[in-house]
mmJSON file of the N, C-alpha and C atoms, coordinates in Angstrom:
{"data_MODEL":{"atom_site":{
"group_PDB":["ATOM","ATOM","ATOM","ATOM","ATOM","ATOM","ATOM","ATOM","ATOM","ATOM","ATOM","ATOM","ATOM","ATOM","ATOM","ATOM","ATOM","ATOM","ATOM","ATOM","ATOM","ATOM","ATOM","ATOM","ATOM","ATOM","ATOM","ATOM","ATOM","ATOM","ATOM","ATOM","ATOM","ATOM","ATOM","ATOM","ATOM","ATOM","ATOM","ATOM","ATOM","ATOM","ATOM","ATOM","ATOM","ATOM","ATOM","ATOM","ATOM","ATOM","ATOM","ATOM","ATOM","ATOM","ATOM","ATOM","ATOM","ATOM","ATOM","ATOM","ATOM","ATOM","ATOM","ATOM","ATOM","ATOM","ATOM","ATOM","ATOM","ATOM","ATOM","ATOM","ATOM","ATOM","ATOM","ATOM","ATOM","ATOM","ATOM","ATOM","ATOM","ATOM","ATOM","ATOM","ATOM","ATOM","ATOM","ATOM","ATOM","ATOM","ATOM","ATOM","ATOM","ATOM","ATOM","ATOM","ATOM","ATOM","ATOM","ATOM","ATOM","ATOM","ATOM","ATOM","ATOM","ATOM","ATOM","ATOM","ATOM","ATOM","ATOM","ATOM","ATOM","ATOM","ATOM","ATOM","ATOM","ATOM","ATOM","ATOM","ATOM","ATOM","ATOM","ATOM","ATOM","ATOM","ATOM","ATOM","ATOM","ATOM","ATOM","ATOM","ATOM","ATOM","ATOM","ATOM","ATOM","ATOM","ATOM","ATOM","ATOM","ATOM","ATOM","ATOM","ATOM","ATOM","ATOM","ATOM","ATOM","ATOM","ATOM","ATOM","ATOM","ATOM","ATOM","ATOM","ATOM","ATOM","ATOM","ATOM","ATOM","ATOM","ATOM","ATOM","ATOM","ATOM","ATOM","ATOM","ATOM","ATOM","ATOM","ATOM","ATOM","ATOM","ATOM","ATOM","ATOM","ATOM","ATOM","ATOM","ATOM","ATOM","ATOM","ATOM","ATOM","ATOM","ATOM","ATOM","ATOM","ATOM","ATOM","ATOM"],
"id":[1,2,3,4,5,6,7,8,9,10,11,12,13,14,15,16,17,18,19,20,21,22,23,24,25,26,27,28,29,30,31,32,33,34,35,36,37,38,39,40,41,42,43,44,45,46,47,48,49,50,51,52,53,54,55,56,57,58,59,60,61,62,63,64,65,66,67,68,69,70,71,72,73,74,75,76,77,78,79,80,81,82,83,84,85,86,87,88,89,90,91,92,93,94,95,96,97,98,99,100,101,102,103,104,105,106,107,108,109,110,111,112,113,114,115,116,117,118,119,120,121,122,123,124,125,126,127,128,129,130,131,132,133,134,135,136,137,138,139,140,141,142,143,144,145,146,147,148,149,150,151,152,153,154,155,156,157,158,159,160,161,162,163,164,165,166,167,168,169,170,171,172,173,174,175,176,177,178,179,180,181,182,183,184,185,186,187,188,189,190,191,192],
"type_symbol":["N","C","C","N","C","C","N","C","C","N","C","C","N","C","C","N","C","C","N","C","C","N","C","C","N","C","C","N","C","C","N","C","C","N","C","C","N","C","C","N","C","C","N","C","C","N","C","C","N","C","C","N","C","C","N","C","C","N","C","C","N","C","C","N","C","C","N","C","C","N","C","C","N","C","C","N","C","C","N","C","C","N","C","C","N","C","C","N","C","C","N","C","C","N","C","C","N","C","C","N","C","C","N","C","C","N","C","C","N","C","C","N","C","C","N","C","C","N","C","C","N","C","C","N","C","C","N","C","C","N","C","C","N","C","C","N","C","C","N","C","C","N","C","C","N","C","C","N","C","C","N","C","C","N","C","C","N","C","C","N","C","C","N","C","C","N","C","C","N","C","C","N","C","C","N","C","C","N","C","C","N","C","C","N","C","C","N","C","C","N","C","C"],
"label_atom_id":["N","CA","C","N","CA","C","N","CA","C","N","CA","C","N","CA","C","N","CA","C","N","CA","C","N","CA","C","N","CA","C","N","CA","C","N","CA","C","N","CA","C","N","CA","C","N","CA","C","N","CA","C","N","CA","C","N","CA","C","N","CA","C","N","CA","C","N","CA","C","N","CA","C","N","CA","C","N","CA","C","N","CA","C","N","CA","C","N","CA","C","N","CA","C","N","CA","C","N","CA","C","N","CA","C","N","CA","C","N","CA","C","N","CA","C","N","CA","C","N","CA","C","N","CA","C","N","CA","C","N","CA","C","N","CA","C","N","CA","C","N","CA","C","N","CA","C","N","CA","C","N","CA","C","N","CA","C","N","CA","C","N","CA","C","N","CA","C","N","CA","C","N","CA","C","N","CA","C","N","CA","C","N","CA","C","N","CA","C","N","CA","C","N","CA","C","N","CA","C","N","CA","C","N","CA","C","N","CA","C","N","CA","C","N","CA","C","N","CA","C","N","CA","C"],
"label_alt_id":[null,null,null,null,null,null,null,null,null,null,null,null,null,null,null,null,null,null,null,null,null,null,null,null,null,null,null,null,null,null,null,null,null,null,null,null,null,null,null,null,null,null,null,null,null,null,null,null,null,null,null,null,null,null,null,null,null,null,null,null,null,null,null,null,null,null,null,null,null,null,null,null,null,null,null,null,null,null,null,null,null,null,null,null,null,null,null,null,null,null,null,null,null,null,null,null,null,null,null,null,null,null,null,null,null,null,null,null,null,null,null,null,null,null,null,null,null,null,null,null,null,null,null,null,null,null,null,null,null,null,null,null,null,null,null,null,null,null,null,null,null,null,null,null,null,null,null,null,null,null,null,null,null,null,null,null,null,null,null,null,null,null,null,null,null,null,null,null,null,null,null,null,null,null,null,null,null,null,null,null,null,null,null,null,null,null,null,null,null,null,null,null],
"label_comp_id":["UNK","UNK","UNK","UNK","UNK","UNK","UNK","UNK","UNK","UNK","UNK","UNK","UNK","UNK","UNK","UNK","UNK","UNK","UNK","UNK","UNK","UNK","UNK","UNK","UNK","UNK","UNK","UNK","UNK","UNK","UNK","UNK","UNK","UNK","UNK","UNK","UNK","UNK","UNK","UNK","UNK","UNK","UNK","UNK","UNK","UNK","UNK","UNK","UNK","UNK","UNK","UNK","UNK","UNK","UNK","UNK","UNK","UNK","UNK","UNK","UNK","UNK","UNK","UNK","UNK","UNK","UNK","UNK","UNK","UNK","UNK","UNK","UNK","UNK","UNK","UNK","UNK","UNK","UNK","UNK","UNK","UNK","UNK","UNK","UNK","UNK","UNK","UNK","UNK","UNK","UNK","UNK","UNK","UNK","UNK","UNK","UNK","UNK","UNK","UNK","UNK","UNK","UNK","UNK","UNK","UNK","UNK","UNK","UNK","UNK","UNK","UNK","UNK","UNK","UNK","UNK","UNK","UNK","UNK","UNK","UNK","UNK","UNK","UNK","UNK","UNK","UNK","UNK","UNK","UNK","UNK","UNK","UNK","UNK","UNK","UNK","UNK","UNK","UNK","UNK","UNK","UNK","UNK","UNK","UNK","UNK","UNK","UNK","UNK","UNK","UNK","UNK","UNK","UNK","UNK","UNK","UNK","UNK","UNK","UNK","UNK","UNK","UNK","UNK","UNK","UNK","UNK","UNK","UNK","UNK","UNK","UNK","UNK","UNK","UNK","UNK","UNK","UNK","UNK","UNK","UNK","UNK","UNK","UNK","UNK","UNK","UNK","UNK","UNK","UNK","UNK","UNK"],
"label_asym_id":["A","A","A","A","A","A","A","A","A","A","A","A","A","A","A","A","A","A","A","A","A","A","A","A","A","A","A","A","A","A","A","A","A","A","A","A","A","A","A","A","A","A","A","A","A","A","A","A","A","A","A","A","A","A","A","A","A","A","A","A","A","A","A","A","A","A","A","A","A","A","A","A","A","A","A","A","A","A","A","A","A","A","A","A","A","A","A","A","A","A","A","A","A","A","A","A","A","A","A","A","A","A","A","A","A","A","A","A","A","A","A","A","A","A","A","A","A","A","A","A","A","A","A","A","A","A","A","A","A","A","A","A","A","A","A","A","A","A","A","A","A","A","A","A","A","A","A","A","A","A","A","A","A","A","A","A","A","A","A","A","A","A","A","A","A","A","A","A","A","A","A","A","A","A","A","A","A","A","A","A","A","A","A","A","A","A","A","A","A","A","A","A"],
"label_entity_id":["1","1","1","1","1","1","1","1","1","1","1","1","1","1","1","1","1","1","1","1","1","1","1","1","1","1","1","1","1","1","1","1","1","1","1","1","1","1","1","1","1","1","1","1","1","1","1","1","1","1","1","1","1","1","1","1","1","1","1","1","1","1","1","1","1","1","1","1","1","1","1","1","1","1","1","1","1","1","1","1","1","1","1","1","1","1","1","1","1","1","1","1","1","1","1","1","1","1","1","1","1","1","1","1","1","1","1","1","1","1","1","1","1","1","1","1","1","1","1","1","1","1","1","1","1","1","1","1","1","1","1","1","1","1","1","1","1","1","1","1","1","1","1","1","1","1","1","1","1","1","1","1","1","1","1","1","1","1","1","1","1","1","1","1","1","1","1","1","1","1","1","1","1","1","1","1","1","1","1","1","1","1","1","1","1","1","1","1","1","1","1","1"],
"label_seq_id":[1,1,1,2,2,2,3,3,3,4,4,4,5,5,5,6,6,6,7,7,7,8,8,8,9,9,9,10,10,10,11,11,11,12,12,12,13,13,13,14,14,14,15,15,15,16,16,16,17,17,17,18,18,18,19,19,19,20,20,20,21,21,21,22,22,22,23,23,23,24,24,24,25,25,25,26,26,26,27,27,27,28,28,28,29,29,29,30,30,30,31,31,31,32,32,32,33,33,33,34,34,34,35,35,35,36,36,36,37,37,37,38,38,38,39,39,39,40,40,40,41,41,41,42,42,42,43,43,43,44,44,44,45,45,45,46,46,46,47,47,47,48,48,48,49,49,49,50,50,50,51,51,51,52,52,52,53,53,53,54,54,54,55,55,55,56,56,56,57,57,57,58,58,58,59,59,59,60,60,60,61,61,61,62,62,62,63,63,63,64,64,64],
"pdbx_PDB_ins_code":[null,null,null,null,null,null,null,null,null,null,null,null,null,null,null,null,null,null,null,null,null,null,null,null,null,null,null,null,null,null,null,null,null,null,null,null,null,null,null,null,null,null,null,null,null,null,null,null,null,null,null,null,null,null,null,null,null,null,null,null,null,null,null,null,null,null,null,null,null,null,null,null,null,null,null,null,null,null,null,null,null,null,null,null,null,null,null,null,null,null,null,null,null,null,null,null,null,null,null,null,null,null,null,null,null,null,null,null,null,null,null,null,null,null,null,null,null,null,null,null,null,null,null,null,null,null,null,null,null,null,null,null,null,null,null,null,null,null,null,null,null,null,null,null,null,null,null,null,null,null,null,null,null,null,null,null,null,null,null,null,null,null,null,null,null,null,null,null,null,null,null,null,null,null,null,null,null,null,null,null,null,null,null,null,null,null,null,null,null,null,null,null],
"Cartn_x":[51.251,50.991,49.784,49.671,48.55,47.308,47.377,46.283,45.748,46.582,46.161,45.502,46.019,45.387,44.075,43.896,42.571,41.529,42.022,41.127,40.615,41.585,41.246,40.341,40.583,39.54,38.243,38.249,36.934,36.086,36.832,36.1,35.641,36.352,35.869,34.755,34.81,33.74,32.532,32.607,31.36,30.337,30.559,29.435,28.687,29.437,28.707,27.869,27.934,27.032,25.699,24.698,23.379,22.977,22.311,21.788,20.582,20.411,19.283,18.021,16.895,15.749,15.044,14.416,13.739,12.422,12.229,11.013,9.944,10.279,9.282,8.585,9.409,8.836,7.884,8.201,7.354,5.975,6.038,4.853,3.913,4.644,3.797,3.191,3.823,3.318,2.111,2.206,1.127,-0.062,0.182,-0.858,-1.649,-0.882,-1.455,-2.356,-1.794,-2.504,-3.85,-3.785,-5.002,-5.951,-5.514,-6.485,-7.087,-6.348,-6.853,-7.855,-7.586,-8.541,-9.808,-9.67,-10.989,-11.735,-10.987,-11.718,-12.409,-11.795,-12.383,-13.627,-13.428,-14.678,-15.822,-15.592,-16.69,-17.335,-16.48,-17.088,-17.908,-17.459,-18.28,-19.619,-19.584,-20.885,-21.794,-21.228,-22.1,-22.662,-21.853,-22.401,-23.446,-23.246,-24.27,-25.589,-25.424,-26.656,-27.443,-26.684,-27.326,-27.976,-27.263,-27.899,-29.112,-29.11,-30.298,-31.381,-31.074,-32.138,-32.864,-31.992,-32.437,-33.261,-32.876,-33.551,-34.883,-34.933,-36.2,-37.19,-36.658,-37.513,-37.993,-37.161,-37.502,-38.621,-38.598,-39.593,-40.888,-40.975,-42.148,-42.733,-41.856,-42.216,-42.878,-42.315,-42.687,-44.022,-44.21,-45.439,-46.343,-47.055,-47.77,-49.053],
"Cartn_y":[-6.415,-5.426,-5.985,-7.212,-7.804,-7.65,-7.827,-7.756,-6.255,-5.294,-3.856,-3.594,-4.162,-3.905,-4.529,-5.788,-6.478,-5.744,-5.171,-4.375,-3.191,-2.367,-1.168,-1.36,-2.462,-2.815,-3.177,-3.856,-4.264,-2.992,-2.014,-0.769,0.002,-0.151,0.56,-0.163,-1.48,-2.298,-2.393,-2.465,-2.732,-1.785,-0.502,0.421,0.371,-0.105,-0.133,-1.364,-2.344,-3.518,-3.257,-3.621,-3.388,-4.196,-3.617,-4.319,-5.123,-6.355,-7.079,-6.303,-6.352,-5.797,-6.561,-5.788,-6.452,-6.993,-8.339,-8.894,-8.558,-8.42,-8.145,-6.77,-5.786,-4.486,-4.492,-5.271,-5.368,-6.073,-7.02,-7.747,-6.814,-6.045,-5.167,-4.145,-3.549,-2.563,-3.222,-4.317,-5.007,-5.209,-5.622,-5.908,-4.534,-3.497,-2.157,-1.683,-1.849,-1.44,-2.29,-3.537,-4.414,-3.984,-3.731,-3.328,-1.948,-0.994,0.248,0.206,-0.597,-0.808,-1.476,-2.492,-3.076,-1.962,-1.211,-0.233,0.797,1.205,2.152,1.533,0.243,-0.399,-0.537,-0.864,-0.942,0.443,1.535,2.783,3.229,2.88,3.274,2.494,1.237,0.463,1.075,1.423,1.984,3.336,4.111,5.419,5.266,4.281,4.026,3.579,2.719,2.153,3.303,4.197,5.241,6.188,6.505,7.442,6.808,5.661,4.918,4.842,4.459,4.466,5.825,6.936,8.229,8.701,8.514,8.896,8.231,6.937,6.192,6.66,6.874,7.352,8.838,9.609,10.98,11.036,10.17,10.085,9.705,8.795,8.481,9.716,10.49,11.613,12.62,12.926,14.051,13.742,12.459,11.985,11.155,11.747,10.999,10.234],
"Cartn_z":[2.371,1.297,0.514,0.172,-0.494,0.323,1.64,2.427,2.423,2.507,2.481,1.175,0.048,-1.316,-1.285,-0.877,-0.873,-0.025,1.139,2.03,1.36,0.772,0.071,-1.122,-1.794,-2.915,-2.448,-1.357,-0.704,-0.331,0.21,0.612,-0.665,-1.686,-2.94,-3.565,-3.567,-4.355,-3.504,-2.268,-1.317,-1.593,-1.565,-1.676,-3.065,-4.129,-5.381,-5.612,-4.688,-4.839,-4.455,-5.257,-4.78,-3.576,-2.66,-1.465,-1.805,-1.207,-1.525,-0.977,-1.708,-1.287,-0.075,0.823,1.883,1.409,1.456,1.048,2.093,3.351,4.345,4.034,3.71,3.282,2.223,1.185,0.049,0.445,1.239,1.593,2.565,3.366,4.274,3.345,2.39,1.481,0.772,0.267,-0.47,0.461,1.664,2.601,2.941,3.152,3.395,2.189,0.957,-0.123,-0.292,-0.049,-0.151,0.877,2.129,3.265,2.924,2.418,2.145,0.882,-0.073,-1.193,-0.612,0.231,0.771,1.565,2.435,3.248,2.367,1.181,0.275,-0.348,-0.792,-1.417,-0.423,0.854,1.861,2.07,2.109,2.259,1.053,-0.025,-1.288,-1.269,-0.959,-0.82,0.195,1.262,2.384,1.873,1.246,0.681,-0.328,-1.262,-2.235,-1.637,-0.594,0.048,0.717,1.476,2.211,1.205,0.144,-0.83,-1.461,-1.851,-2.355,-1.416,-0.181,0.884,1.094,1.184,1.488,0.266,-0.986,-2.2,-2.178,-1.845,-1.9,-0.886,0.39,1.465,1.185,0.614,0.293,-0.778,-1.778,-2.739,-2.097,-1.119,-0.419,0.417,1.034,1.747,0.909,-0.198,-1.119,-1.772,-2.009,-2.809,-1.875,-0.93,0.04,-0.603],
"occupancy":[1.0,1.0,1.0,1.0,1.0,1.0,1.0,1.0,1.0,1.0,1.0,1.0,1.0,1.0,1.0,1.0,1.0,1.0,1.0,1.0,1.0,1.0,1.0,1.0,1.0,1.0,1.0,1.0,1.0,1.0,1.0,1.0,1.0,1.0,1.0,1.0,1.0,1.0,1.0,1.0,1.0,1.0,1.0,1.0,1.0,1.0,1.0,1.0,1.0,1.0,1.0,1.0,1.0,1.0,1.0,1.0,1.0,1.0,1.0,1.0,1.0,1.0,1.0,1.0,1.0,1.0,1.0,1.0,1.0,1.0,1.0,1.0,1.0,1.0,1.0,1.0,1.0,1.0,1.0,1.0,1.0,1.0,1.0,1.0,1.0,1.0,1.0,1.0,1.0,1.0,1.0,1.0,1.0,1.0,1.0,1.0,1.0,1.0,1.0,1.0,1.0,1.0,1.0,1.0,1.0,1.0,1.0,1.0,1.0,1.0,1.0,1.0,1.0,1.0,1.0,1.0,1.0,1.0,1.0,1.0,1.0,1.0,1.0,1.0,1.0,1.0,1.0,1.0,1.0,1.0,1.0,1.0,1.0,1.0,1.0,1.0,1.0,1.0,1.0,1.0,1.0,1.0,1.0,1.0,1.0,1.0,1.0,1.0,1.0,1.0,1.0,1.0,1.0,1.0,1.0,1.0,1.0,1.0,1.0,1.0,1.0,1.0,1.0,1.0,1.0,1.0,1.0,1.0,1.0,1.0,1.0,1.0,1.0,1.0,1.0,1.0,1.0,1.0,1.0,1.0,1.0,1.0,1.0,1.0,1.0,1.0,1.0,1.0,1.0,1.0,1.0,1.0],
"B_iso_or_equiv":[0.0,0.0,0.0,0.0,0.0,0.0,0.0,0.0,0.0,0.0,0.0,0.0,0.0,0.0,0.0,0.0,0.0,0.0,0.0,0.0,0.0,0.0,0.0,0.0,0.0,0.0,0.0,0.0,0.0,0.0,0.0,0.0,0.0,0.0,0.0,0.0,0.0,0.0,0.0,0.0,0.0,0.0,0.0,0.0,0.0,0.0,0.0,0.0,0.0,0.0,0.0,0.0,0.0,0.0,0.0,0.0,0.0,0.0,0.0,0.0,0.0,0.0,0.0,0.0,0.0,0.0,0.0,0.0,0.0,0.0,0.0,0.0,0.0,0.0,0.0,0.0,0.0,0.0,0.0,0.0,0.0,0.0,0.0,0.0,0.0,0.0,0.0,0.0,0.0,0.0,0.0,0.0,0.0,0.0,0.0,0.0,0.0,0.0,0.0,0.0,0.0,0.0,0.0,0.0,0.0,0.0,0.0,0.0,0.0,0.0,0.0,0.0,0.0,0.0,0.0,0.0,0.0,0.0,0.0,0.0,0.0,0.0,0.0,0.0,0.0,0.0,0.0,0.0,0.0,0.0,0.0,0.0,0.0,0.0,0.0,0.0,0.0,0.0,0.0,0.0,0.0,0.0,0.0,0.0,0.0,0.0,0.0,0.0,0.0,0.0,0.0,0.0,0.0,0.0,0.0,0.0,0.0,0.0,0.0,0.0,0.0,0.0,0.0,0.0,0.0,0.0,0.0,0.0,0.0,0.0,0.0,0.0,0.0,0.0,0.0,0.0,0.0,0.0,0.0,0.0,0.0,0.0,0.0,0.0,0.0,0.0,0.0,0.0,0.0,0.0,0.0,0.0],
"pdbx_formal_charge":[null,null,null,null,null,null,null,null,null,null,null,null,null,null,null,null,null,null,null,null,null,null,null,null,null,null,null,null,null,null,null,null,null,null,null,null,null,null,null,null,null,null,null,null,null,null,null,null,null,null,null,null,null,null,null,null,null,null,null,null,null,null,null,null,null,null,null,null,null,null,null,null,null,null,null,null,null,null,null,null,null,null,null,null,null,null,null,null,null,null,null,null,null,null,null,null,null,null,null,null,null,null,null,null,null,null,null,null,null,null,null,null,null,null,null,null,null,null,null,null,null,null,null,null,null,null,null,null,null,null,null,null,null,null,null,null,null,null,null,null,null,null,null,null,null,null,null,null,null,null,null,null,null,null,null,null,null,null,null,null,null,null,null,null,null,null,null,null,null,null,null,null,null,null,null,null,null,null,null,null,null,null,null,null,null,null,null,null,null,null,null,null],
"auth_seq_id":[1,1,1,2,2,2,3,3,3,4,4,4,5,5,5,6,6,6,7,7,7,8,8,8,9,9,9,10,10,10,11,11,11,12,12,12,13,13,13,14,14,14,15,15,15,16,16,16,17,17,17,18,18,18,19,19,19,20,20,20,21,21,21,22,22,22,23,23,23,24,24,24,25,25,25,26,26,26,27,27,27,28,28,28,29,29,29,30,30,30,31,31,31,32,32,32,33,33,33,34,34,34,35,35,35,36,36,36,37,37,37,38,38,38,39,39,39,40,40,40,41,41,41,42,42,42,43,43,43,44,44,44,45,45,45,46,46,46,47,47,47,48,48,48,49,49,49,50,50,50,51,51,51,52,52,52,53,53,53,54,54,54,55,55,55,56,56,56,57,57,57,58,58,58,59,59,59,60,60,60,61,61,61,62,62,62,63,63,63,64,64,64],
"auth_comp_id":["UNK","UNK","UNK","UNK","UNK","UNK","UNK","UNK","UNK","UNK","UNK","UNK","UNK","UNK","UNK","UNK","UNK","UNK","UNK","UNK","UNK","UNK","UNK","UNK","UNK","UNK","UNK","UNK","UNK","UNK","UNK","UNK","UNK","UNK","UNK","UNK","UNK","UNK","UNK","UNK","UNK","UNK","UNK","UNK","UNK","UNK","UNK","UNK","UNK","UNK","UNK","UNK","UNK","UNK","UNK","UNK","UNK","UNK","UNK","UNK","UNK","UNK","UNK","UNK","UNK","UNK","UNK","UNK","UNK","UNK","UNK","UNK","UNK","UNK","UNK","UNK","UNK","UNK","UNK","UNK","UNK","UNK","UNK","UNK","UNK","UNK","UNK","UNK","UNK","UNK","UNK","UNK","UNK","UNK","UNK","UNK","UNK","UNK","UNK","UNK","UNK","UNK","UNK","UNK","UNK","UNK","UNK","UNK","UNK","UNK","UNK","UNK","UNK","UNK","UNK","UNK","UNK","UNK","UNK","UNK","UNK","UNK","UNK","UNK","UNK","UNK","UNK","UNK","UNK","UNK","UNK","UNK","UNK","UNK","UNK","UNK","UNK","UNK","UNK","UNK","UNK","UNK","UNK","UNK","UNK","UNK","UNK","UNK","UNK","UNK","UNK","UNK","UNK","UNK","UNK","UNK","UNK","UNK","UNK","UNK","UNK","UNK","UNK","UNK","UNK","UNK","UNK","UNK","UNK","UNK","UNK","UNK","UNK","UNK","UNK","UNK","UNK","UNK","UNK","UNK","UNK","UNK","UNK","UNK","UNK","UNK","UNK","UNK","UNK","UNK","UNK","UNK"],
"auth_asym_id":["A","A","A","A","A","A","A","A","A","A","A","A","A","A","A","A","A","A","A","A","A","A","A","A","A","A","A","A","A","A","A","A","A","A","A","A","A","A","A","A","A","A","A","A","A","A","A","A","A","A","A","A","A","A","A","A","A","A","A","A","A","A","A","A","A","A","A","A","A","A","A","A","A","A","A","A","A","A","A","A","A","A","A","A","A","A","A","A","A","A","A","A","A","A","A","A","A","A","A","A","A","A","A","A","A","A","A","A","A","A","A","A","A","A","A","A","A","A","A","A","A","A","A","A","A","A","A","A","A","A","A","A","A","A","A","A","A","A","A","A","A","A","A","A","A","A","A","A","A","A","A","A","A","A","A","A","A","A","A","A","A","A","A","A","A","A","A","A","A","A","A","A","A","A","A","A","A","A","A","A","A","A","A","A","A","A","A","A","A","A","A","A"],
"auth_atom_id":["N","CA","C","N","CA","C","N","CA","C","N","CA","C","N","CA","C","N","CA","C","N","CA","C","N","CA","C","N","CA","C","N","CA","C","N","CA","C","N","CA","C","N","CA","C","N","CA","C","N","CA","C","N","CA","C","N","CA","C","N","CA","C","N","CA","C","N","CA","C","N","CA","C","N","CA","C","N","CA","C","N","CA","C","N","CA","C","N","CA","C","N","CA","C","N","CA","C","N","CA","C","N","CA","C","N","CA","C","N","CA","C","N","CA","C","N","CA","C","N","CA","C","N","CA","C","N","CA","C","N","CA","C","N","CA","C","N","CA","C","N","CA","C","N","CA","C","N","CA","C","N","CA","C","N","CA","C","N","CA","C","N","CA","C","N","CA","C","N","CA","C","N","CA","C","N","CA","C","N","CA","C","N","CA","C","N","CA","C","N","CA","C","N","CA","C","N","CA","C","N","CA","C","N","CA","C","N","CA","C","N","CA","C","N","CA","C","N","CA","C","N","CA","C"],
"pdbx_PDB_model_num":[1,1,1,1,1,1,1,1,1,1,1,1,1,1,1,1,1,1,1,1,1,1,1,1,1,1,1,1,1,1,1,1,1,1,1,1,1,1,1,1,1,1,1,1,1,1,1,1,1,1,1,1,1,1,1,1,1,1,1,1,1,1,1,1,1,1,1,1,1,1,1,1,1,1,1,1,1,1,1,1,1,1,1,1,1,1,1,1,1,1,1,1,1,1,1,1,1,1,1,1,1,1,1,1,1,1,1,1,1,1,1,1,1,1,1,1,1,1,1,1,1,1,1,1,1,1,1,1,1,1,1,1,1,1,1,1,1,1,1,1,1,1,1,1,1,1,1,1,1,1,1,1,1,1,1,1,1,1,1,1,1,1,1,1,1,1,1,1,1,1,1,1,1,1,1,1,1,1,1,1,1,1,1,1,1,1,1,1,1,1,1,1]
}}}
C-alpha cells in the first residue's frame, strides 16, 4: 500500500517539477545570433563601400 501511494504521488509531482534547461540549445542560439550579426555587419560595410565608390566615380563622369 505504501509503495502504491509513493508511486501515485511520484506521478503527480513529477510533471510539476521544472525540467533543466538545455545549455547546448542556448549556446547554439547565441552562436547563430553572433554569426547573423557579423554577416549583417559585413553586408552593411560592403554596401557602404560600393555606394561611396559609385558616387565618387559618378561625380568624375559627370564633371569631365
